[in-house]
N, C-alpha and C positions, 0 to 999 in steps of 0.2 A: 824247227818249221821255218819256211821261207815265204810262208802266206801273208798276203796284204792285200788290201782290199782293191780289186779289180774288176768292178761290175761292168764298166764300158772301157774298151779299147779301140779306139777309131784309127783307121787306115787313112793315110793322107798321102797323096801321089807325091814323089819326090821332084817331079818335073812341074809341079804346080805351085809356085810361090805364094798365090793369093791363097788358095785353100790352106797351106801351111801357116800361114799368118793367122787366118779365121781360126784355128785351132786354138789360138791363145785365148780366146773368150769363150769356148765350149766347156761344158761341165763334166767331160768325160774324165776318166782317172787315169788312162794312158792315152798318148798319141803315138802312133807306128808310123813313122815316116818311110814310105815303101819306095825300094829300089827295084823292087821284082816285078809282078804281075802289072802293075799300074803305070810301068813305064817303058816305052818302046825302046827298041834295040838301040836306034841311031842316037837317043839322048840319055843313054845310061850313065856317061861319064859325067855330063853336065848335072843330071840330077844328084850324084853322088857328092858333087861339089856344093850344091845349093842346099842339100839336107845337112852336110857338116856344118856350112856358115850358119844355117838357121838354128841348129841345137846350141852351137856355140855362143850364140847371140843371147839365147835365153828368153826369157818373157813369158814363160808357160807355167809359172807358179808351181802349184803343187803336183802337176800332172807328171807322170811318170813318162819320159822319153826314150822311145825306142827305135831303132832302125832296122828294118827288113833288108838284109843282104840279098843278092843273088846266090843261088846255090853254088856250092864249093865247086861243084862239078860243071858249072857253066862257064864261058869265057870271061865273065866279068867277077865270079865269086871270089877268087884271090885277091884282086885287087881291090874289090869292096872290103874284105876283113882287113887286110893290111892298112887300109887309109883310115877306116872307123877306128882301128886300135891307136894309130898314130894321133888322131884327133881326140882322143881320150872319150869316146863315145861309152857310155856307162851301162846301156841295155843293148843287145844285138840279138835280134830275131833271125832263126836260122830256117829257111824253108826245107820242105822234103826230106825231112831228117830219117833214114832209114835204119841207122845202126848206131850203137856206142862208138864204134871206130870212125864212122863219118863224122860224129860229134866231137871227138878228140882230134881229128884233123883240123877242125874249124878253131877249136881253142888252141892248137900248135900256131895256127897262123896269127891269130889274135896275139899269143904270147910273143911271136917273132915281132909284130909290130908295136910291142911294148904298151899293151892294152892295159888300163887301171888294174890293180891288183884286185880290185872288188867288183870287176865287170860281171854283170848277169847275163845270162843268155836265156832266150824263149826259144822253143823247138816245135816246129810245125810238123803234125802228123796228117800226111795227105795221101798215103799209098798203102795198098795192103801190106807191103813190106814193113813200112812204119808201124802199121797196126800191130802185126806179128811180131814185132822186137819192142814194143812200147815199154813193157816192164824193165828191160835191159836199158833202153834210152832213159826212163826216168829216174834211175837210180846210179847212172853212171858218172855222173857231172856234179860236183859240188857247186858250181855255178849256175846250174840249172833252176831258174825261178819258176817257170811256167811250161806248160805244154798246150799249143793250141790246134784246134781241129781244122782242117781244110777239106770240107766233104764235097767241094764242088769237083775237085780232081779226084777225090776217092771214090765218089759214087760213079763217075765215068769208068774208072779202072775196074770197080766191081760188077760195072754192068746192071746196076740197080736204077729203076725209075725214079724220078723225082716226085716224091709224095709229101703231103704236109705232114704226115706222123712219122717221116722218115724210117719207116719200118726195115727197109733193107741197111740201113746204117746204124740200128741200136745196138748191135754186137760191138762194133768198132768204138762207138761213143761210150758205151758201158765200161768196156775194157780199157780205154785211155782214162776215164774218170778214176777207176780203181787203181791204174798204175801211178796216177799222182796222189792219191790218198796215201798210197804204200810209201811213196817217195817224199810226202810232205812238201809238195809244190802245189802250185795253182793250175786248174784245169779251166780253160776258156773255149766256150763253144764257137762253133764256125758262124760265118756271115750270113746274111740273109739278103738275098739280092734283089728282091721287088721293093724298091725303096718307096713306092706309091701304096703299097697295101699295108697300112699300119695294124689293122687287126690281125692279119696274119703273121705280122712280125711279133706282135705281143704273143700270140699263141705259141710261136717259136721259140721265144724266150721262155714262156712257162714249160715248154717241154723240156728245154735245156736244164731250168732249174731243177725239175722233177728227177731228171737223171743224174742230178749232183754237180753241174758245173758253177764255177764260182762267179763267172762273168761271162760276157760276149764280146766278140770282135764285130765291128761294125763299119759300114762302107759310106756311110752318109750321116751329117750332123743331125737329121731329123728323127734319126733312131737312138740318141744318146739319153734323151730323157725317160723314154719306156724302159731301155735297158738298166738305168740306175734304179729306177722305181721297183722293177720285179725282181732284180739281184740284190736291192738293198733291204734295209729292215724299216717296216712301218712303225710309227709311234706305239700303236697296240702291241706289236712284237717287243719292242723293247720294254714296254711296261710289263708284259707278261713274264719277261725273263727276269726283270727285277724281282717280280713278286715270287718267282720260284726261289730265286736266292735267298730272298728273306724268310720264306717258309722253310728252306731247309737249315738256314741257321737258327731259326727257332727250335726246330725239331732236335738238331744237334746239341742245342744248349740245355735240352731236355733229356738228354741222352738216348733218344731215339734214333733207330737206323732208317726211319721211313718218314717222308714228309708228305702231307696231304694237302692240295690246292685245288679249288674248285671241285671237291669230291672226286679227286683223281689222286 
């Protein structure tokens, strides 16, 4: 299993030095420095340089540092992957993954740039083709640590309306969670775009948790606390888990095959 605690993965634009610095003091589990959607074409190269310098400078404590490259099929993708490999970036996020072959091409480029042997990959599922091939993608690469949903692009391509219950996306969401469970990797839910509606964001997190996601990708620091709370464990849950273990150990010591706790 490659799972670890990833309740909150916060995107930070690679072109915004102030935002990247601010992430050093935020309680998110991962920081995803973005070279893709959040960066305009004319500053892609500058953003890449800034992100590499930021990661190498450190200061982010326990947070997992991830860099989202541009797709390998864009004008910037190959240079991104080679540069990130040469810089020793330990976790690379690949957008719009649609096949195991595409994932392999990205791995080959990272290897050509002499990436660390223990480099981890995150793959984004954002298209109908990606959903269709998700089982193949999830199990095709030993370096793959997580799959992330990108439902903004996916909803557009599926032509489904934006709804609070995400009805038109539930097949894709559940299929991707199932693929992650089969492969033993982390499943991260998509971003929630309305940064002012905290109640709707919490409901979206609860929905993702109910579908089986391990955590959520975020676009604003204000979303971190709620994501950590909902995808984390409460004191009551931890206490109950300990009681279950104690009850089972007591039953096992008596040679019983069934333990009872709270009349269950």
